[in-house]
C-alpha positions as protocol buffer text, in pm:
chain_id: "A"
residue {
  index: 1
  type: UNK
  ca { x: 869 y: 1967 z: -569 }
}
residue {
  index: 2
  type: UNK
  ca { x: 842 y: 1630 z: -493 }
}
residue {
  index: 3
  type: UNK
  ca { x: 1038 y: 1475 z: -742 }
}
residue {
  index: 4
  type: UNK
  ca { x: 1036 y: 1041 z: -693 }
}
residue {
  index: 5
  type: UNK
  ca { x: 817 y: 778 z: -595 }
}
residue {
  index: 6
  type: UNK
  ca { x: 1001 y: 754 z: -289 }
}
residue {
  index: 7
  type: UNK
  ca { x: 954 y: 1119 z: -202 }
}
residue {
  index: 8
  type: UNK
  ca { x: 572 y: 1165 z: -314 }
}
residue {
  index: 9
  type: UNK
  ca { x: 510 y: 891 z: -78 }
}
residue {
  index: 10
  type: UNK
  ca { x: 746 y: 1066 z: 143 }
}
residue {
  index: 11
  type: UNK
  ca { x: 456 y: 1313 z: 108 }
}
residue {
  index: 12
  type: UNK
  ca { x: 154 y: 1142 z: 90 }
}
residue {
  index: 13
  type: UNK
  ca { x: 238 y: 936 z: 402 }
}
residue {
  index: 14
  type: UNK
  ca { x: 255 y: 1283 z: 616 }
}
residue {
  index: 15
  type: UNK
  ca { x: -12 y: 1416 z: 518 }
}
residue {
  index: 16
  type: UNK
  ca { x: -314 y: 1153 z: 447 }
}
residue {
  index: 17
  type: UNK
  ca { x: -410 y: 976 z: 741 }
}
residue {
  index: 18
  type: UNK
  ca { x: -585 y: 684 z: 567 }
}
residue {
  index: 19
  type: UNK
  ca { x: -332 y: 642 z: 399 }
}
residue {
  index: 20
  type: UNK
  ca { x: -67 y: 561 z: 682 }
}
residue {
  index: 21
  type: UNK
  ca { x: -274 y: 328 z: 840 }
}
residue {
  index: 22
  type: UNK
  ca { x: -357 y: 171 z: 472 }
}
residue {
  index: 23
  type: UNK
  ca { x: 62 y: 90 z: 491 }
}
residue {
  index: 24
  type: UNK
  ca { x: 39 y: -42 z: 799 }
}
residue {
  index: 25
  type: UNK
  ca { x: -233 y: -278 z: 679 }
}
residue {
  index: 26
  type: UNK
  ca { x: -6 y: -330 z: 385 }
}
residue {
  index: 27
  type: UNK
  ca { x: 293 y: -421 z: 641 }
}
residue {
  index: 28
  type: UNK
  ca { x: 89 y: -632 z: 853 }
}
residue {
  index: 29
  type: UNK
  ca { x: -49 y: -837 z: 538 }
}
residue {
  index: 30
  type: UNK
  ca { x: 366 y: -897 z: 371 }
}
residue {
  index: 31
  type: UNK
  ca { x: 468 y: -1005 z: 723 }
}
residue {
  index: 32
  type: UNK
  ca { x: 224 y: -1215 z: 808 }
}
residue {
  index: 33
  type: UNK
  ca { x: 233 y: -1380 z: 420 }
}
residue {
  index: 34
  type: UNK
  ca { x: 613 y: -1452 z: 506 }
}
residue {
  index: 35
  type: UNK
  ca { x: 544 y: -1568 z: 774 }
}
residue {
  index: 36
  type: UNK
  ca { x: 356 y: -1819 z: 658 }
}
residue {
  index: 37
  type: UNK
  ca { x: 583 y: -1866 z: 345 }
}
residue {
  index: 38
  type: UNK
  ca { x: 840 y: -2002 z: 561 }
}
residue {
  index: 39
  type: UNK
  ca { x: 714 y: -2322 z: 683 }
}
residue {
  index: 40
  type: UNK
  ca { x: 772 y: -2611 z: 466 }
}
residue {
  index: 41
  type: UNK
  ca { x: 410 y: -2709 z: 512 }
}
residue {
  index: 42
  type: UNK
  ca { x: 52 y: -2547 z: 471 }
}
residue {
  index: 43
  type: UNK
  ca { x: -209 y: -2646 z: 571 }
}
residue {
  index: 44
  type: UNK
  ca { x: -544 y: -2634 z: 396 }
}
residue {
  index: 45
  type: UNK
  ca { x: -716 y: -2345 z: 680 }
}
residue {
  index: 46
  type: UNK
  ca { x: -337 y: -2114 z: 646 }
}
residue {
  index: 47
  type: UNK
  ca { x: -386 y: -2165 z: 308 }
}
residue {
  index: 48
  type: UNK
  ca { x: -691 y: -2031 z: 215 }
}
residue {
  index: 49
  type: UNK
  ca { x: -536 y: -1722 z: 435 }
}
residue {
  index: 50
  type: UNK
  ca { x: -224 y: -1713 z: 196 }
}
residue {
  index: 51
  type: UNK
  ca { x: -484 y: -1584 z: -102 }
}
residue {
  index: 52
  type: UNK
  ca { x: -698 y: -1461 z: 139 }
}
residue {
  index: 53
  type: UNK
  ca { x: -416 y: -1197 z: 315 }
}
residue {
  index: 54
  type: UNK
  ca { x: -269 y: -1202 z: -138 }
}
residue {
  index: 55
  type: UNK
  ca { x: -674 y: -1114 z: -211 }
}
residue {
  index: 56
  type: UNK
  ca { x: -668 y: -795 z: 56 }
}
residue {
  index: 57
  type: UNK
  ca { x: -299 y: -740 z: 82 }
}
residue {
  index: 58
  type: UNK
  ca { x: -303 y: -606 z: -343 }
}
residue {
  index: 59
  type: UNK
  ca { x: -607 y: -414 z: -205 }
}
residue {
  index: 60
  type: UNK
  ca { x: -556 y: -212 z: -12 }
}
residue {
  index: 61
  type: UNK
  ca { x: -197 y: -147 z: -310 }
}
residue {
  index: 62
  type: UNK
  ca { x: -423 y: -99 z: -554 }
}
residue {
  index: 63
  type: UNK
  ca { x: -552 y: 165 z: -332 }
}
residue {
  index: 64
  type: UNK
  ca { x: -298 y: 322 z: -196 }
}
residue {
  index: 65
  type: UNK
  ca { x: -205 y: 337 z: -566 }
}
residue {
  index: 66
  type: UNK
  ca { x: -501 y: 594 z: -628 }
}
residue {
  index: 67
  type: UNK
  ca { x: -419 y: 825 z: -362 }
}
residue {
  index: 68
  type: UNK
  ca { x: -66 y: 894 z: -487 }
}
residue {
  index: 69
  type: UNK
  ca { x: -196 y: 927 z: -878 }
}
residue {
  index: 70
  type: UNK
  ca { x: -503 y: 1167 z: -684 }
}
residue {
  index: 71
  type: UNK
  ca { x: -173 y: 1357 z: -522 }
}
residue {
  index: 72
  type: UNK
  ca { x: 45 y: 1370 z: -773 }
}
residue {
  index: 73
  type: UNK
  ca { x: -243 y: 1518 z: -991 }
}
residue {
  index: 74
  type: UNK
  ca { x: -406 y: 1737 z: -733 }
}
residue {
  index: 75
  type: UNK
  ca { x: -26 y: 1916 z: -737 }
}
residue {
  index: 76
  type: UNK
  ca { x: 75 y: 1929 z: -1032 }
}
residue {
  index: 77
  type: UNK
  ca { x: -212 y: 2074 z: -1119 }
}
residue {
  index: 78
  type: UNK
  ca { x: -131 y: 2331 z: -852 }
}
residue {
  index: 79
  type: UNK
  ca { x: 132 y: 2475 z: -1036 }
}
residue {
  index: 80
  type: UNK
  ca { x: -43 y: 2518 z: -1321 }
}
residue {
  index: 81
  type: UNK
  ca { x: -233 y: 2766 z: -1234 }
}
residue {
  index: 82
  type: UNK
  ca { x: -313 y: 3069 z: -1412 }
}
């Protein structure tokens, strides 16, 4: 039985290709945001990109959380069969 959030994430990543792709996308958005945040001054295009990246990152994170919730519900239900 999976006990903590990190273990659940690992288990889901092992079995769910969509979740793995979302993890990859999230890391890419995070990396680009760090790069932009490291600049002293952003031009208008970079400011817009920052806003869009934050929105995309949040959407991906929300989808990842839905997948995790579904997994937890499915595995919890599997252990309660009568």
